[in-house]
N, C-alpha and C positions, 0 to 999 in steps of 0.2 A: 505494500500499500505506499503510494505517496507521500510526501510529507504535505506537498499541495490539496493533496485528499482530506489528511487529519485535520490541518487549518480550518478547512471549509466544513468537516462535520462538528469541531469545536464551536465552528462560529453559530451551530443552530438550536434555537431552543426544544426543547424534548418533545412536544407536540409537531416541529419541524422535521426535527429527526427520523421520528418515528414514519409520517410521512414519505422523505424523500427514500428511507430503506425499503419500504412500502412498495414506491416505485419502481425503485435498481432490484428489487425481488420478484414483482411482476412484468418488467422488461426481458428479464433473463431468463422465462419460462413459457413461451407460446402456448406450448404445444400440450400443459399443464394446464392451463388460463382455457384453451379451446378446447379441451375434457371436460372440464367444470360447467361451462359453460351447456354441454350437449349432456353430461351428466341431470344438472336442473330440470331436464327434462321428462326424464325419468326415475329420479332418484327422488325422495321428499328431504329437501334441504341438501340436494346435491352428494350423496353419499349418505349410509348406512351404519357410521360412526362418528360420533357427536367428537369423542377426544380429536380425533385428525382433521375436524372442520372447520379453518380457521383461513381469515380473508391475508390479503383480497381473496386465496384461492388456494386451496391445499397441492404441496406438491407431488405429483405422482410418481411413481417408483415401477422403472422395470425390470431389476434385476437385481440378485444381491450373491457376494461370493463371501464367506469366511464373516467381516465385520465390515464390509464394504458394500455399497450400493452406488445403484445407478438409475438416473430417474430419465424420461419419456427426452427430457432435451439434454438429453447426453451429459449430461453433469453427473461426477462423480463424489460420495462422500464417506468419511469415514463416520459406524452406523453406532452413534452413541445413543440412540433412544433405546436400542432392544429391544423392540416389539413391549416397550413398559411394561419390562421383567420375563416376559414371556421370551425372549430369542434369546434366553442364555448360551446356548452351544449353537450362537452364528446360523450363518444363510445354509452353507455348505460340510457339518461333520460327516465325514466319511460314514462312519460305523453309524449314523443313524441315518444316511441316505442306503446305505447296503440293505439294511433291513428294513423299510420301506419299501424296494424295490423290490428283495423276497417276497411282501407281503403282499404287495398287486399281482404278482406272480399266480398266487396261491387263491387269491380271492378277497371278497370285499366285505361283504356283510351276507354274515352267516346268521343271525338271529337264533345262536345260541351261547354258552358259555364258553371259554379254551381255556387253554394253556397261559397263554399270556394274562390272560385277567385274577390269575392265582401267583402268578409270579411278582407282580406289580405287585399287588397289596401285600407280597409277603415282604417284598422291599422294605414300601413304606411305614408298615407297622413293625419294621425293626428299625428303624429310624428315628421317628417321633414318639417321644416318654408316653404323651397322649394317647395316642391309640393304639387300642386295642385290636380293634376291627375297623373295617373302610370298606365305604363305599363309591363308586364312583357317577361321576356327572359330567357334563358337555362343558361345563364354564364353573368359574369361580362363581359367579352370581347364582346357577342355580346348586353349588355345594354349602352357600351360606345359607338360602332359602331351604334346602333338606337338613341344615342342621339345626335351624330356626324350631320347626316343624317337629323333630324330633326330643329338642327340647322342651316344648310346651305338650306335646303328648306324655311325656315321662314323667314331668311334673304333675299335670294336670291344670295349669294356669296358662295366663295369657300375653301378661305387660313381657315388652323385652326392652332393656336398657341398654342404651345408644349411647354415643357418645358426637356430639356437635364438630363439625369437620370430616368425621371419618365417610368413609365408601367401600363397602360389600356390596356395591357391583350397580348394573345400569337401572335396579328396581328397590335399590337400598343406598340412595344416596341421600345424606345426610347433613343440609348447609354449613353455617355458624351461625346465620341469620335465617329466620323461614322456616320453609319444607320445601322438598321437591315435589313435583305434580307428577313426577312418574315414578315416586316411593309406592310401595306398596301400603295401602290404611291397614295397617295393624296396628296395635297398642303400644308405641312405643313409649319409652320415658327415657327424656332427654337429659345426659348429664356433660356436663364440661370436662373436655378430655385434659390429662394429666394433674386432673385436681380432684387429690382423696378425699377435699371435704365436702364438695358438689357431688362424689359420687356415694360417698358412704349417705347423706341427705337423701335424694333418691332410691336408691337403695331401701334404706329402711321406711322411707315412704311406701313406697310399693311392694314393700315384702309379703306381704298375704296373697298379692297375685304376680311376683316376680318369676317367670320362668326362667331367663337367659338375660347373662350380662354378656354383651357381643364386643368387641375390641380388636383393633390392629395394634399388635407389638411395636409396630412406626405408619404412624396416616400416610399412604401412599401418593394418594393422589390429591392429599391433603397440604402436601411441601414438603415431605419427609421429614417429618415430625416425631422423632424416637419416642417413644412412651418412657419415663421413668419408673426405674429397677422398681423404687418403692410401690410407685401405682398401679402397677402392673401385682405387685405384691399386695396392695390392699385389697383388690378386687377378687385374688384369692380367697383373700380372709372373710369379704363380703358373700360370696357366692355360697362358700358353707355358713355362713352364718343365717343366709336367708334361705338355703334351701334350691340356693338356682344353678341351673348349669353354664356357667364360663365357658365362653367359646372364645377361641385365640383364630382368630381370621391371618391364617399367613399363606393368605395365596401371591404375596408378594415376598415378607420375611424370611418363608421358611427357607432360603438362597443362603438365608447368614450365618448358619453351620450345618452340619450333615443332620441335626435334629432342628431344625430351624429355631427360632430367637428363643424358643421353651428351653431347648436345653443349654443356650448359650447363656441364662438365664438364670434357669434351675428351678424356674416357677412353670406348674403344672397342671395346665386350664384340663377341663371336661373334657372339651369335643377340642376338634383343630376343624380349621379346612384351607383345605389348599389350591392348588390351580395353578395356569402360567405354567412354565416353563417346564414342569415335570415329564410331562409327554415329548419332552425334545424338541418342541416346538408343533404338536397338533393341539388339535382343540382337545381340552383336558379340565377338568375341573374334579374334587374329589371332599368328602367330610366322613372324616371317623372319632371314635373315641373310646370311652368308656367302653367294659362287654354290656353293660346292664344295658345302657341307653340305646346302646347299637343292636342292640336281639329283639326289641320292636320289629322290626325290620324283620322278614321270613315270618312276623305276628298277627300284631293290630297293623301295622305300619302298611304300606304300600308305596313302592318307588320306582314309577318308570323310567323307560326313557330310550329309544331305539337306539342312538349312536351312545349310550354310556357306558360299554366295553368294545367299543367299535376298537377291530383288531390292528389300526393303523397305528391308533394313542394307546390302545397296548401293549406292544412290542416294541414301539418305539419307545415308551418309558421305564421299558424294563431294561433297557441300553443306557439310558440317557441315567437311569439312577443306580443302575446297579453295574455298569462299567466305567461311563466316565464322571460322573458328578460324584464323586468319592467324598467322604467324609475330608476326608486329605486336602482334598480339590476345595471343597465347600472353605475351607478355614483360609485357605491361602489366598482364593478369590474377596475375602473377606478384607482379610490382612492389605490388597494392595489398595480395595478399596479406601480403606481407611486414613492411607497413606497418603493418597490423592487426593480427598478430602484436607487433610493437614496442607499439604501444598498449596491446591487453589487457596484456603484462607489464609495464609501466609503470605500470598500474591498479594491478595485487595487489603489485606492490613499495611503492606508495604507500601501500598500506593494512595491511603489515605481513603480511600471512598467507602461510602456506604451498599457495602456488596460483601455478599459470604455465600455460603455452603453450608445446609443441612441436610444430614441424613445419616445413614450406620451401610458400612460395608462397602458394597458393589453400587449403591442405590443412592444419588442423591438430587436435591435443588437449588437452583439459585435463587437469592431471598436477595431485595433492596431493602435493606432496614438494618440496624443497629440497637441493641445489640439483636444477634441470629434469634428467632423466634422458639419457642419448644412449643408453644400452643397456637390454635390456633386463631386469625384473626381475620377480618375483611380488609381485602388489600387495598390502598386507594388508588387513585386514579393515576398517579406519579410512578409507583409500582409495577403497577399494570405495562404503562407504558416501556417502562424499561425493558421487563420481561419481553414485552414484545420487540424490540429495538434487540435485544441479546440473541433471540433466535432469528433474528433477520441477518446481524452481523456473522454468528456460528454459520447460518446458512453460505454464507458468504466467502468464509472460508474453508467452505467444502466440510464442515460440521453437520448430522444432523442431529437431532433430538426432540425431547418433545416441545411441546408450542411453547407447555407452561413450565417450561426449563428443567426438566427432570434430565437427571441420566440413569443408564441401566446400565453396566460395562456387559458387557459378554467375554464369554472365556477366549475367541481367537482375537479378544484387544490385546494389543502389545506395549512393552516399554515405551517404545518410541510411540504410538499412538495414546498414551496418556500427555507425553512429553508435549506433542502437538496439540492436543488440548488444553494443557495449562499455558503452553507460548499463547495460544485463542485467546483464554479469557486477560493472559495481560495486558494484549495490543487492545483489547475491549476496553479493560480499565484506562488505560494510555488516552485511547484514541475519545472514549466518551470522559474523560476526566472531569472536564466542567457539570456536564450531567449528572453524573454519579456524586459532587463533591455536592450538591444542595443537605439542607437540611434532615438527615432521615426521620423515617415515618417515627409519629408518637408510639 
């Protein structure tokens, strides 16, 4: 980037900088723009996935290899989005490709049980401390819905305690303020995340009808905000006190050790939900827990789903979890992410900007306030504008991440790739210094 370009950038106010970045982004992607216009004619909103719907139009990708992506306008990217943690193994892991090709040769839909189902179930039960028995679904959303169903049936109660800022799937979304019209109309009692006093008050006020407490050990879509260990311990105690079922949504955080965050922290819930990466990139979700809770299935509770045990997911999952993502690999991946976040925060501190990264292990999100948040909050317009600017600047630098500023490292990402990202963040902090030096959010 030229010195003249840097001076021009720093001469813009924040709205002007965002508009200029949008214009440059659009000009470089005419084919993605045309595809978006065509999609608007046949798809509600132009796509079928809200998280990838951003203005002025989303970049359309054509192919991927390892941790690289190429869009339909022939731009190449380092993929640090990692399919929002589902793409842990990258785009071309040969062992996963091999088993999928083998499965396709032998047939796809059998309408039966199979050895791959039992194999993957045994691996999962052996790795996660809370899971005595497990059942499979097609997504983490479905896994959470079935876990809540199991908890309500087991306790004979109805109320579910959840946390503001949390996300447990497309129909289980809990904004910091207000409510989502897409969330199912179940009896939810809302508490504040990372706030023991709030959780205690809500749990005890609803104790007589409290069926479940559901929580993410780190809020993922809420900004990669880790739960304090003492907060999760308090929830464990509250669930025991009230007789509610404690559910850890580890759809994302299960990657943070061989047995997820529950194993890393030594806090065991009654049930756990899983998803994302476990089937090697195939559609997958799961829920499991104590044997007495899971014994309801095959008895009074039904759980259907044509593709729950589809042979592609079952076979790929057996290889992904049984051969590739071992406990040792999981730990190494976690530590690489911790080191990356420390480097990025050191860069931001050295530049003296109101910017930093929250997260755990291989998941992190850029923030534009100091001090860095540890609880959900309502972002002010300035933060949203800086987040959009960061996204466009990273795209210009050939780095693809989530529009909301989230990074999820895949296993193929190299040390050189991490160095490249750190350099790009350092350049952003320097080139946008005037905008980042404004008063931090209250």
